[in-house]
Backbone as CSV, one residue per row, in Angstrom:
resi,resn,N_x,N_y,N_z,CA_x,CA_y,CA_z,C_x,C_y,C_z
1,UNK,214.119,-53.020,176.713,212.942,-53.690,176.220,213.357,-54.864,175.427
2,UNK,214.345,-54.655,174.623,214.787,-55.768,173.793,215.465,-56.784,174.594
3,UNK,216.379,-56.508,175.494,216.948,-57.470,176.435,215.905,-58.201,177.116
4,UNK,214.963,-57.705,177.771,214.026,-58.440,178.467,213.248,-59.430,177.580
5,UNK,213.241,-59.284,176.264,212.496,-60.234,175.432,213.390,-61.290,174.831
6,UNK,214.759,-61.233,175.276,215.693,-62.220,174.658,215.282,-63.651,175.095
7,UNK,214.791,-63.916,176.374,214.508,-65.339,176.761,213.375,-65.811,176.015
8,UNK,212.461,-64.947,175.416,211.324,-65.289,174.614,211.584,-65.895,173.228
9,UNK,212.878,-65.693,172.856,213.306,-66.311,171.513,214.245,-67.391,171.742
10,UNK,214.603,-67.798,172.926,215.399,-68.923,173.218,214.548,-70.269,173.423
11,UNK,215.035,-71.333,173.152,214.237,-72.699,173.342,213.965,-72.829,174.803
12,UNK,212.988,-73.543,175.078,212.661,-73.763,176.670,213.787,-74.592,177.259
13,UNK,213.895,-74.334,178.639,215.035,-75.074,179.310,214.730,-76.653,179.201
14,UNK,215.838,-77.403,179.008,215.775,-78.805,179.056,215.607,-79.190,180.469
15,UNK,215.396,-80.444,180.651,215.282,-80.952,182.112,216.582,-80.816,182.824
16,UNK,217.727,-81.081,182.170,218.947,-80.941,182.747,219.236,-79.522,183.192
17,UNK,219.039,-78.603,182.171,219.176,-77.208,182.446,218.328,-76.666,183.668
18,UNK,217.068,-77.110,183.545,216.163,-76.722,184.588,216.802,-77.176,186.111
19,UNK,217.250,-78.258,186.086,217.804,-78.710,187.369,219.071,-77.955,187.780
20,UNK,219.740,-77.609,186.835,220.992,-76.772,187.150,220.613,-75.413,187.722
21,UNK,219.733,-74.721,186.874,219.292,-73.413,187.292,218.563,-73.438,188.774
22,UNK,217.766,-74.362,188.848,217.009,-74.522,190.321,217.959,-74.664,191.386
23,UNK,219.145,-75.573,191.205,219.995,-75.827,192.139,220.955,-74.527,192.569
24,UNK,221.200,-73.789,191.526,221.799,-72.416,191.780,220.950,-71.445,192.489
25,UNK,219.865,-71.340,192.159,218.862,-70.484,192.874,218.586,-70.909,194.394
26,UNK,218.642,-72.260,194.494,218.360,-72.751,195.784,219.604,-72.378,196.742
27,UNK,220.709,-72.617,196.203,221.933,-72.146,197.008,221.937,-70.799,197.259
28,UNK,221.581,-69.970,196.363,221.559,-68.472,196.630,220.290,-67.995,197.463
29,UNK,219.436,-68.971,197.660,218.250,-68.480,198.503,217.195,-67.738,197.843
30,UNK,217.224,-67.725,196.447,216.192,-66.939,195.794,215.260,-67.737,194.951
31,UNK,215.074,-68.972,195.476,214.219,-69.850,194.723,212.727,-69.662,195.043
32,UNK,212.413,-68.946,196.057,211.076,-68.632,196.406,210.354,-69.668,197.208
33,UNK,209.242,-69.407,197.793,208.542,-70.242,198.720,208.057,-71.502,198.023
34,UNK,207.696,-71.475,196.822,207.200,-72.722,196.090,208.289,-73.759,195.934
35,UNK,209.435,-73.317,195.836,210.628,-74.282,195.794,210.384,-75.414,194.635
36,UNK,209.752,-74.940,193.669,209.514,-75.744,192.333,210.701,-75.591,191.488
37,UNK,210.753,-76.559,190.475,211.731,-76.395,189.458,211.571,-75.062,188.653
38,UNK,212.693,-74.472,188.432,212.678,-73.385,187.534,212.498,-73.731,186.143
39,UNK,211.518,-73.416,185.431,211.198,-73.782,184.100,211.373,-72.768,182.976
40,UNK,211.579,-71.600,183.388,211.671,-70.464,182.377,213.156,-69.890,182.433
41,UNK,213.684,-69.556,181.487,215.167,-69.074,181.524,215.249,-67.779,182.347
42,UNK,216.158,-67.750,183.282,216.188,-66.565,184.188,216.774,-65.419,183.291
43,UNK,216.238,-64.154,183.843,216.723,-62.961,183.270,217.202,-61.983,184.475
44,UNK,218.374,-61.780,184.543,218.896,-60.918,185.629,219.588,-59.636,185.080
45,UNK,219.182,-58.588,185.855,219.557,-57.215,185.387,220.258,-56.383,186.725
46,UNK,221.372,-56.614,187.074,221.777,-56.073,188.226,222.090,-54.429,188.094
47,UNK,222.031,-53.708,189.085,222.259,-52.304,188.924,223.799,-52.078,188.668
48,UNK,224.193,-50.883,188.127,225.599,-50.714,187.815,226.437,-50.463,188.998
49,UNK,225.746,-50.302,190.061,226.596,-50.115,191.427,226.945,-51.520,192.131
50,UNK,226.468,-52.678,191.493,226.761,-54.020,191.974,228.169,-54.213,192.176
51,UNK,228.608,-54.748,193.345,230.013,-55.115,193.605,230.546,-56.231,192.763
52,UNK,231.759,-56.392,192.963,232.339,-57.566,192.279,231.797,-58.958,192.678
53,UNK,231.684,-58.942,194.017,231.113,-60.127,194.808,229.678,-60.391,194.294
54,UNK,228.894,-59.288,194.186,227.453,-59.394,193.724,227.364,-59.909,192.430
55,UNK,228.367,-59.559,191.585,228.318,-59.876,189.976,228.888,-61.243,189.818
56,UNK,229.851,-61.677,190.398,230.538,-62.998,190.151,230.450,-63.924,191.308
57,UNK,230.076,-63.438,192.433,229.879,-64.364,193.639,230.988,-64.018,194.669
58,UNK,230.646,-64.465,195.931,231.481,-64.108,197.005,230.736,-64.333,198.377
59,UNK,231.308,-63.551,199.317,230.745,-63.691,200.750,231.538,-64.641,201.649
60,UNK,231.253,-64.435,202.894,232.006,-65.381,203.876,231.818,-66.876,203.514
61,UNK,230.430,-67.216,203.279,230.222,-68.482,202.760,229.883,-68.326,201.233
62,UNK,230.739,-68.844,200.528,230.664,-68.548,199.021,229.251,-68.822,198.475
63,UNK,228.724,-67.822,197.818,227.400,-67.818,197.212,227.617,-67.332,195.711
64,UNK,226.659,-67.752,194.866,226.754,-67.399,193.383,226.381,-65.955,193.255
65,UNK,227.027,-65.361,192.230,226.617,-64.016,191.836,225.722,-63.926,190.725
66,UNK,225.590,-62.777,190.278,224.434,-62.603,189.074,224.954,-63.307,187.932
67,UNK,226.232,-63.595,187.514,226.604,-64.248,186.450,226.160,-65.749,186.401
68,UNK,226.183,-66.223,187.729,225.655,-67.682,187.835,224.102,-67.774,187.993
69,UNK,223.468,-66.723,188.689,222.051,-66.759,188.779,221.388,-66.489,187.300
70,UNK,222.233,-66.225,186.381,221.624,-65.968,185.039,222.088,-67.133,184.179
71,UNK,222.646,-68.222,184.774,222.917,-69.410,184.066,221.814,-69.928,183.091
72,UNK,222.219,-70.229,181.914,221.335,-70.728,180.920,220.142,-69.743,180.615
73,UNK,220.361,-68.337,181.116,219.312,-67.436,180.747,220.087,-66.175,180.272
74,UNK,219.661,-64.958,180.591,220.168,-63.696,180.167,220.672,-62.954,181.309
75,UNK,221.859,-62.412,181.211,222.434,-61.469,182.155,222.587,-60.034,181.424
76,UNK,221.806,-59.133,181.859,221.680,-57.796,181.177,222.444,-56.757,182.022
77,UNK,223.446,-56.169,181.432,224.147,-55.047,182.082,223.848,-53.826,181.325
78,UNK,223.001,-52.843,181.993,222.614,-51.662,181.333,223.704,-50.611,181.851
79,UNK,223.975,-49.614,180.981,224.925,-48.548,181.375,226.245,-49.258,181.706
80,UNK,226.725,-50.061,180.771,227.891,-50.912,180.964,229.127,-50.154,181.480
81,UNK,229.625,-48.944,180.906,230.715,-48.278,181.453,230.496,-47.767,182.856
82,UNK,229.460,-47.762,183.351,229.180,-47.238,184.645,229.546,-48.373,185.816
83,UNK,229.456,-49.578,185.408,230.002,-50.553,186.317,231.370,-50.412,186.857
84,UNK,231.657,-50.906,187.942,232.982,-50.738,188.534,233.923,-51.563,187.651
85,UNK,235.216,-50.912,187.388,236.147,-51.749,186.562,236.580,-52.996,187.054
86,UNK,236.681,-53.089,188.352,237.051,-54.517,188.852,235.939,-55.398,188.742
87,UNK,234.689,-55.104,188.839,233.686,-55.996,188.663,233.508,-56.531,187.162
88,UNK,233.638,-55.653,186.238,233.644,-55.994,184.754,234.791,-56.983,184.587
89,UNK,236.033,-56.572,185.066,237.107,-57.505,184.625,236.981,-58.836,185.264
90,UNK,236.264,-58.869,186.398,236.113,-60.244,187.014,235.209,-61.088,186.170
91,UNK,234.473,-60.419,185.345,233.627,-61.274,184.437,234.335,-62.075,183.358
92,UNK,235.639,-61.638,183.119,236.223,-62.185,181.941,236.434,-63.752,182.132
93,UNK,236.788,-64.087,183.278,237.225,-65.624,183.361,235.847,-66.357,183.359
94,UNK,234.681,-65.927,183.983,233.495,-66.825,183.914,233.008,-66.797,182.489
95,UNK,233.047,-65.720,181.766,232.639,-65.707,180.314,233.318,-66.603,179.437
96,UNK,234.648,-66.714,179.776,235.609,-67.489,178.928,235.402,-68.993,179.359
97,UNK,235.445,-69.382,180.630,235.366,-70.816,181.021,233.969,-71.325,181.354
98,UNK,232.977,-70.413,181.381,231.644,-71.055,181.738,231.353,-71.521,183.247
99,UNK,232.216,-71.011,184.090,232.202,-71.248,185.553,232.939,-70.269,186.313
100,UNK,232.679,-70.189,187.496,233.268,-69.182,188.398,233.662,-69.941,189.679
101,UNK,234.851,-69.759,190.272,235.336,-70.454,191.490,235.515,-69.293,192.522
102,UNK,234.813,-69.480,193.618,234.987,-68.482,194.732,235.637,-69.171,195.862
103,UNK,236.764,-68.566,196.417,237.496,-69.195,197.412,237.455,-68.220,198.585
104,UNK,237.128,-68.648,199.822,237.141,-67.941,201.006,237.730,-68.836,202.120
105,UNK,237.939,-68.241,203.270,238.642,-68.875,204.354,237.697,-70.035,204.783
106,UNK,236.413,-69.900,204.824,235.550,-70.899,205.218,235.096,-71.935,204.098
107,UNK,235.607,-71.786,202.983,235.252,-72.773,201.793,235.597,-72.314,200.484
108,UNK,235.441,-73.278,199.624,235.662,-72.889,198.120,234.485,-73.531,197.391
109,UNK,233.928,-72.850,196.427,232.924,-73.424,195.621,233.026,-72.952,194.254
110,UNK,232.536,-73.838,193.260,232.568,-73.532,191.943,231.124,-73.674,191.324
111,UNK,230.619,-72.501,190.737,229.305,-72.332,190.223,229.445,-72.281,188.636
112,UNK,228.511,-72.950,188.055,228.334,-72.690,186.558,227.986,-71.345,186.215
113,UNK,228.379,-70.874,185.126,228.081,-69.514,184.686,228.166,-69.368,183.140
114,UNK,227.008,-69.820,182.498,226.823,-69.730,181.051,225.757,-68.986,180.674
115,UNK,225.552,-67.608,180.921,224.528,-66.805,180.547,224.735,-66.245,179.162
116,UNK,223.676,-65.847,178.587,223.786,-64.978,177.313,223.924,-63.548,177.917
117,UNK,225.124,-62.992,177.621,225.362,-61.600,178.113,224.893,-60.662,177.237
118,UNK,224.003,-59.632,177.626,223.525,-58.640,176.888,223.927,-57.217,177.507
119,UNK,224.472,-56.385,176.975,224.906,-55.118,177.586,224.564,-53.914,176.849
120,UNK,224.342,-52.922,177.407,223.954,-51.643,176.651,224.818,-50.394,177.253
121,UNK,225.271,-49.591,176.334,225.849,-48.307,176.693,225.597,-47.089,175.773
122,UNK,225.834,-45.888,176.220,225.669,-44.797,175.301,226.994,-44.740,174.475
123,UNK,226.805,-44.131,173.379,228.022,-43.789,172.464,229.145,-42.894,173.094
124,UNK,228.692,-42.063,174.040,229.567,-41.151,174.683,228.916,-40.690,175.938
125,UNK,229.689,-39.870,176.697,229.036,-39.299,177.964,227.753,-38.564,177.907
126,UNK,227.518,-37.795,176.976,226.269,-36.938,176.770,225.171,-37.964,176.012
127,UNK,225.547,-39.067,175.265,224.646,-39.964,174.752,224.346,-39.599,173.355
128,UNK,224.933,-38.542,172.737,224.509,-38.131,171.337,225.432,-38.224,170.335
129,UNK,226.614,-38.909,170.493,227.703,-39.209,169.598,227.083,-39.628,168.350
130,UNK,227.308,-39.173,167.188,226.811,-39.722,165.939,225.257,-39.271,165.549
131,UNK,224.700,-38.756,166.585,223.265,-38.332,166.205,223.271,-37.375,165.028
132,UNK,222.239,-37.524,164.155,222.213,-36.579,162.940,221.877,-35.268,163.350
133,UNK,221.317,-34.952,164.612,220.970,-33.667,164.914,222.181,-32.722,165.269
134,UNK,223.262,-33.298,165.579,224.549,-32.716,166.018,224.527,-32.267,167.293
135,UNK,223.686,-32.854,168.234,223.601,-32.275,169.586,224.805,-32.570,170.463
136,UNK,225.655,-33.735,169.959,226.870,-34.009,170.598,227.929,-32.944,170.698
137,UNK,228.351,-32.435,171.790,229.586,-31.465,171.779,230.874,-32.143,172.363
138,UNK,230.807,-33.438,172.740,231.874,-34.115,173.280,233.079,-34.060,172.327
139,UNK,234.273,-33.641,172.769,235.520,-33.657,172.131,235.829,-35.090,171.775
140,UNK,236.474,-35.390,170.766,236.910,-36.862,170.385,237.600,-37.579,171.549
141,UNK,238.457,-36.700,172.141,239.223,-37.339,173.236,238.337,-37.646,174.370
142,UNK,237.270,-36.927,174.621,236.325,-37.366,175.741,235.528,-38.625,175.306
143,UNK,235.093,-38.722,174.005,234.599,-39.972,173.661,235.508,-41.247,173.676
144,UNK,236.714,-40.900,173.267,237.554,-42.069,173.492,237.949,-42.431,174.944
145,UNK,237.936,-41.417,175.893,238.045,-41.763,177.225,236.838,-42.512,177.748
146,UNK,235.560,-42.175,177.362,234.439,-42.902,177.680,234.409,-44.253,177.285
147,UNK,234.970,-44.516,176.099,234.970,-45.973,175.597,236.031,-46.726,176.373
148,UNK,237.137,-46.033,176.757,238.232,-46.638,177.338,237.912,-47.276,178.677
149,UNK,236.606,-47.005,179.292,236.284,-47.563,180.533,236.084,-49.030,180.222
150,UNK,235.882,-49.474,179.016,235.799,-50.946,178.816,237.174,-51.279,178.197
151,UNK,237.749,-52.526,178.790,238.989,-52.939,178.324,238.896,-53.829,176.977
152,UNK,239.828,-53.819,176.288,239.883,-54.579,175.072,239.551,-56.105,175.413
153,UNK,240.170,-56.736,176.389,239.958,-58.122,176.567,238.463,-58.361,176.954
154,UNK,237.754,-57.465,177.572,236.317,-57.601,177.917,235.431,-57.653,176.559
155,UNK,235.799,-56.587,175.781,235.120,-56.584,174.407,235.298,-57.654,173.606
156,UNK,236.510,-58.186,173.626,236.830,-59.519,172.925,235.844,-60.610,173.222
157,UNK,235.453,-60.598,174.353,234.516,-61.689,174.863,233.012,-61.440,174.525
158,UNK,232.811,-60.356,173.933,231.377,-60.006,173.468,231.358,-60.164,172.067
159,UNK,230.513,-61.096,171.552,230.462,-61.560,170.124,229.955,-60.419,169.310
160,UNK,228.892,-59.845,169.589,228.162,-58.880,168.683,228.351,-57.427,169.297
161,UNK,228.677,-56.508,168.621,228.578,-55.093,168.981,227.715,-54.396,167.888
162,UNK,226.516,-53.976,168.340,225.448,-53.418,167.470,225.136,-52.039,167.825
163,UNK,225.233,-51.151,166.867,224.774,-49.709,167.074,223.298,-49.509,166.724
164,UNK,222.605,-49.068,167.768,221.201,-48.695,167.607,220.940,-47.242,167.323
165,UNK,220.601,-46.850,166.266,220.239,-45.385,166.041,218.918,-45.017,166.737
166,UNK,218.864,-43.638,167.115,217.505,-43.245,167.776,216.345,-43.462,166.847
167,UNK,215.354,-43.765,167.638,214.056,-43.989,166.852,213.282,-42.679,166.652
168,UNK,212.729,-42.463,165.421,212.048,-41.188,165.229,210.670,-41.238,165.859
169,UNK,210.197,-40.124,166.345,208.828,-40.037,167.111,207.796,-40.636,166.274
170,UNK,207.799,-40.306,164.963,206.848,-40.890,164.112,206.878,-42.289,163.971
171,UNK,207.931,-42.978,164.116,207.923,-44.435,164.031,207.252,-45.026,165.213
172,UNK,207.380,-44.216,166.462,206.874,-44.800,167.788,205.318,-44.821,167.570
173,UNK,204.812,-43.961,166.719,203.276,-43.931,166.725,202.792,-44.888,165.618
174,UNK,203.692,-45.291,164.872,203.286,-46.225,163.700,202.587,-47.406,164.243
175,UNK,201.680,-48.087,163.490,200.879,-49.219,163.852,201.524,-50.553,163.360
176,UNK,202.610,-50.341,162.601,203.375,-51.776,162.079,203.857,-52.391,163.236
177,UNK,203.822,-53.771,163.125,204.314,-54.591,164.211,205.538,-55.444,163.667
178,UNK,206.428,-55.676,164.549,207.490,-56.493,164.168,207.306,-58.032,164.119
179,UNK,208.299,-58.836,163.855,208.100,-60.116,163.877,207.918,-60.836,165.258
180,UNK,206.975,-61.820,165.373,206.525,-62.315,166.586,207.720,-63.165,167.064
181,UNK,207.936,-63.151,168.373,209.036,-63.906,168.947,208.897,-65.349,168.725
182,UNK,207.627,-65.881,168.648,207.419,-67.366,168.288,208.133,-67.761,167.073
183,UNK,208.076,-66.846,166.003,208.636,-67.214,164.622,210.161,-67.069,164.768
184,UNK,210.769,-66.124,165.576,212.168,-66.027,165.777,212.672,-67.232,166.601
185,UNK,211.882,-67.642,167.607,212.307,-68.766,168.333,212.426,-69.983,167.470
186,UNK,211.456,-70.151,166.543,211.479,-71.395,165.639,212.739,-71.319,164.899
187,UNK,213.106,-70.237,164.362,214.472,-70.174,163.566,215.693,-70.443,164.554
188,UNK,215.635,-69.993,165.686,216.604,-70.363,166.558,216.615,-71.798,166.997
189,UNK,215.499,-72.417,167.164,215.403,-73.811,167.434,215.967,-74.650,166.329
190,UNK,215.554,-74.246,165.062,216.064,-74.932,163.885,217.614,-74.924,163.752
191,UNK,218.051,-73.797,164.112,219.717,-73.561,164.049,220.401,-74.400,165.062
192,UNK,219.729,-74.549,166.120,220.304,-75.296,167.356,220.243,-76.795,166.966
193,UNK,219.163,-77.324,166.259,219.109,-78.556,165.795,220.156,-78.974,164.830
194,UNK,220.445,-78.111,163.873,221.535,-78.150,163.006,222.825,-78.357,163.665
195,UNK,223.038,-77.488,164.746,224.335,-77.548,165.578,224.460,-78.898,166.235
196,UNK,223.377,-79.359,166.787,223.337,-80.650,167.460,223.612,-81.809,166.546
197,UNK,223.074,-81.739,165.296,223.326,-82.750,164.361,224.781,-82.707,163.881
198,UNK,225.311,-81.469,163.819,226.722,-81.500,163.305,227.590,-81.923,164.438
199,UNK,227.271,-81.709,165.720,228.029,-82.379,166.826,228.137,-83.850,166.776
200,UNK,227.008,-84.456,166.464,226.931,-85.954,166.408,227.749,-86.442,165.177
201,UNK,227.499,-85.731,164.051,228.127,-86.262,162.733,229.699,-86.091,162.822
202,UNK,230.179,-84.896,163.378,231.538,-84.746,163.289,232.154,-84.940,164.622
203,UNK,231.564,-85.437,165.655,232.114,-85.706,166.873,232.800,-84.636,167.527
204,UNK,232.056,-83.365,167.666,232.563,-82.185,168.179,232.601,-82.277,169.652
205,UNK,233.271,-81.370,170.295,233.179,-81.237,171.739,232.012,-80.567,172.296
206,UNK,231.400,-79.724,171.525,230.294,-78.974,172.052,229.240,-78.884,170.978
207,UNK,227.863,-78.696,171.284,226.849,-78.447,170.404,226.715,-77.087,169.889
208,UNK,226.685,-76.162,170.791,226.291,-74.705,170.406,227.807,-74.160,169.928
209,UNK,227.660,-73.293,168.857,228.805,-72.710,168.230,229.588,-72.050,169.100
210,UNK,228.970,-71.319,170.078,229.655,-70.342,171.032,230.624,-71.141,171.933
211,UNK,230.405,-72.505,172.036,231.382,-73.326,172.867,232.275,-74.206,172.110
212,UNK,232.350,-73.947,170.777,233.259,-74.871,170.027,234.786,-74.617,170.462
213,UNK,235.597,-75.574,170.444,236.978,-75.432,170.619,237.560,-74.816,169.427
214,UNK,238.815,-74.172,169.418,239.375,-73.726,168.234,239.616,-74.685,167.164
215,UNK,239.859,-75.869,167.512,240.104,-76.937,166.423,238.753,-77.182,165.775
216,UNK,237.729,-77.290,166.630,236.375,-77.483,166.047,235.892,-76.344,165.229
217,UNK,236.248,-75.186,165.523,235.952,-74.034,164.723,236.519,-74.170,163.279
218,UNK,237.726,-74.727,163.251,238.423,-74.798,161.942,237.642,-75.837,161.226
219,UNK,237.159,-76.903,161.790,236.580,-77.937,161.096,235.261,-77.607,160.515
220,UNK,234.449,-76.755,161.449,233.070,-76.317,160.966,232.848,-75.110,160.132
221,UNK,234.088,-74.412,160.123,233.907,-72.941,159.423,234.997,-72.919,158.284
222,UNK,235.020,-73.948,157.406,235.942,-73.986,156.252,235.416,-72.749,155.269
223,UNK,236.277,-71.929,154.983,235.999,-70.666,154.140,236.487,-70.798,152.804
224,UNK,235.855,-70.231,151.877,236.314,-70.087,150.500,237.463,-69.081,150.510
225,UNK,237.956,-69.111,149.330,239.198,-68.134,149.187,239.013,-66.673,149.379
226,UNK,237.643,-66.344,148.804,237.240,-65.038,148.888,236.896,-64.559,150.383
227,UNK,236.246,-65.530,151.074,235.840,-65.221,152.443,237.155,-65.173,153.288
228,UNK,238.164,-65.992,153.080,239.433,-65.965,153.673,240.145,-64.517,153.554
229,UNK,239.974,-64.083,152.331,240.631,-62.728,152.045,239.892,-61.636,152.779
230,UNK,238.636,-61.561,152.797,237.801,-60.594,153.614,238.170,-60.757,155.070
231,UNK,238.166,-61.842,155.644,238.449,-62.162,156.967,239.876,-61.585,157.357
232,UNK,240.956,-61.937,156.433,242.270,-61.577,156.794,242.512,-60.108,156.637
233,UNK,241.967,-59.424,155.625,242.112,-57.937,155.537,241.348,-57.307,156.646
234,UNK,240.167,-57.730,157.055,239.407,-56.989,158.062,240.124,-57.325,159.395
235,UNK,240.645,-58.339,159.725,241.386,-58.715,160.930,242.532,-57.680,161.088
236,UNK,243.393,-57.473,159.901,244.437,-56.688,159.922,244.014,-55.200,160.200
237,UNK,243.047,-54.838,159.359,242.533,-53.316,159.514,242.104,-53.085,160.851
238,UNK,241.203,-53.900,161.378,240.612,-53.573,162.696,241.560,-54.144,164.016
239,UNK,242.657,-54.777,163.501,243.448,-55.219,164.659,242.896,-56.213,165.556
240,UNK,242.069,-57.182,164.950,241.381,-58.133,165.818,242.553,-59.135,166.375
241,UNK,242.118,-59.424,167.748,243.038,-60.423,168.436,242.593,-61.760,168.066
242,UNK,243.264,-62.850,168.472,243.064,-64.221,168.224,241.642,-64.536,168.609
243,UNK,241.362,-64.119,169.780,240.027,-64.522,170.367,238.943,-63.808,169.541
244,UNK,239.035,-62.499,169.144,238.042,-61.801,168.300,237.928,-62.556,166.967
245,UNK,239.033,-62.934,166.482,239.028,-63.737,165.083,238.187,-64.977,165.231
246,UNK,238.346,-65.709,166.345,237.507,-66.810,166.586,236.082,-66.598,166.759
247,UNK,235.825,-65.355,167.478,234.333,-65.017,167.624,233.745,-64.633,166.303
248,UNK,234.447,-64.061,165.253,233.921,-63.772,164.047,233.509,-65.171,163.300
249,UNK,234.472,-66.096,163.246,234.120,-67.283,162.709,232.902,-68.038,163.295
250,UNK,232.766,-67.988,164.738,231.601,-68.623,165.170,230.300,-67.928,164.904
251,UNK,230.407,-66.605,164.935,229.132,-65.824,164.516,228.806,-66.149,163.085
252,UNK,229.784,-66.111,162.149,229.559,-66.457,160.727,228.966,-67.812,160.701
253,UNK,229.420,-68.766,161.418,228.905,-70.195,161.375,227.362,-70.022,161.825
254,UNK,227.100,-69.310,162.827,225.744,-69.173,163.391,224.776,-68.457,162.325
255,UNK,225.282,-67.331,161.772,224.479,-66.799,160.636,224.065,-67.751,159.520
256,UNK,225.159,-68.577,159.140,224.783,-69.625,158.100,223.801,-70.522,158.674
257,UNK,223.919,-71.009,159.994,222.934,-71.963,160.483,221.536,-71.352,160.472
258,UNK,221.344,-70.100,160.829,220.074,-69.468,160.721,219.464,-69.403,159.528
259,UNK,220.442,-69.327,158.433,219.856,-69.279,157.098,219.617,-70.580,156.478
260,UNK,220.042,-71.537,157.268,219.891,-73.048,156.740,220.887,-73.524,155.821
261,UNK,222.026,-72.817,155.845,223.221,-73.183,155.049,224.251,-74.115,155.655
262,UNK,224.690,-75.121,154.964,225.837,-76.019,155.447,227.238,-75.201,155.425
263,UNK,227.322,-74.544,154.282,228.619,-73.853,154.204,228.712,-72.387,154.641
264,UNK,229.727,-71.875,155.083,229.888,-70.527,155.598,230.337,-69.733,154.359
265,UNK,229.377,-68.833,153.910,229.659,-68.131,152.754,230.399,-66.735,153.076
266,UNK,230.678,-66.058,151.979,231.446,-64.757,152.125,230.543,-63.858,152.830
267,UNK,229.219,-63.860,152.424,228.331,-62.816,152.917,228.014,-63.111,154.494
268,UNK,228.233,-64.364,154.941,228.155,-64.588,156.471,229.358,-64.078,157.053
269,UNK,230.598,-64.114,156.598,231.722,-63.631,157.165,231.642,-62.090,157.201
270,UNK,231.190,-61.406,155.999,231.220,-60.052,156.076,230.132,-59.453,157.020
271,UNK,228.973,-60.176,157.296,228.031,-59.766,158.292,228.570,-59.826,159.694
272,UNK,229.265,-60.948,159.860,229.881,-61.133,161.224,230.938,-60.070,161.655
273,UNK,231.644,-59.709,160.623,232.732,-58.567,160.854,232.040,-57.244,161.120
274,UNK,230.837,-56.989,160.387,230.129,-55.747,160.396,229.416,-55.553,161.792
275,UNK,229.157,-56.797,162.469,228.555,-56.802,163.735,229.676,-56.662,164.921
276,UNK,230.720,-56.174,164.656,231.817,-55.848,165.694,232.195,-54.257,165.625
277,UNK,231.165,-53.561,165.929,231.397,-52.058,165.814,232.384,-51.534,166.662
278,UNK,232.557,-51.961,167.954,233.387,-51.388,168.797,234.948,-51.737,168.584
279,UNK,235.213,-52.606,167.586,236.518,-52.863,167.161,237.120,-51.707,166.301
280,UNK,236.233,-50.880,165.768,236.485,-49.850,165.006,237.095,-48.496,165.842
281,UNK,237.692,-47.661,165.070,238.200,-46.413,165.851,237.062,-45.384,166.058
282,UNK,237.093,-44.674,167.035,235.881,-43.746,167.223,235.699,-42.908,166.077
283,UNK,234.476,-42.980,165.646,234.076,-42.114,164.413,233.937,-43.149,163.229
284,UNK,234.700,-44.147,163.079,234.692,-45.029,161.994,233.464,-45.888,162.098
285,UNK,232.963,-46.271,163.335,231.878,-47.035,163.615,230.533,-46.541,163.060
286,UNK,230.433,-45.237,162.819,229.163,-44.479,162.256,229.024,-44.890,160.911
287,UNK,230.143,-45.230,160.213,230.054,-45.667,158.721,229.773,-47.191,158.533
288,UNK,229.623,-47.832,159.619,229.491,-49.216,159.594,227.941,-49.619,159.260
């Protein structure tokens, strides 16, 4: 439910983005009979039995896969550890480069692939690891084996790891309503405007923080001494890779943008680190 609502908090497609999405869907033959411009951000949710070709593209005549069909939209992978290992590992290059190249005997094609990746998984095979009820009976080795279905390099490419505790039945019956998507979208829009302004002012290579080069990350995420200490100690304790370290800085910069701040504060760095739950050892993430 949360994943399907992600497009509702993103800004509308620009004219250029709409043309790109429409072209990809046209090549894939999924544009529909109307053959009109796609004006809403795509949402793709392939089944976990999807093949590598179905996920990243393939076929005798190269065709775009789900990662390209979700370009400028949302790609949702439910039950992430259940996907084929080869298919998930094939996602690493598109997520890093923003494109995927399919080579076959009859031709070679490069498709854009810049979706917002959202994935969901159970904490263990039975699904109850960390539940206060104590229903989980999985040995710790079994929990580790379940998590090991996802490689470290793949997890490095996912910016946020968030643990969602079970919702009490009483809360489901409550009449309280959450924040409207229109309000969240306005905050996202304002944050992106700040990033676009920063790109012009600092002559950056990209507008969105997610696509900043390592050099531009250094320029836009200057940290105080206390923030540097927190990041250094956390990186050492969690064993963060250079890529994950960069992800933390980009997320901290985005948190500051959402808060309307020009500087990246200690609290933004601490929050960004807290949002990488799967970098912790099994069991430690429950205390995060």
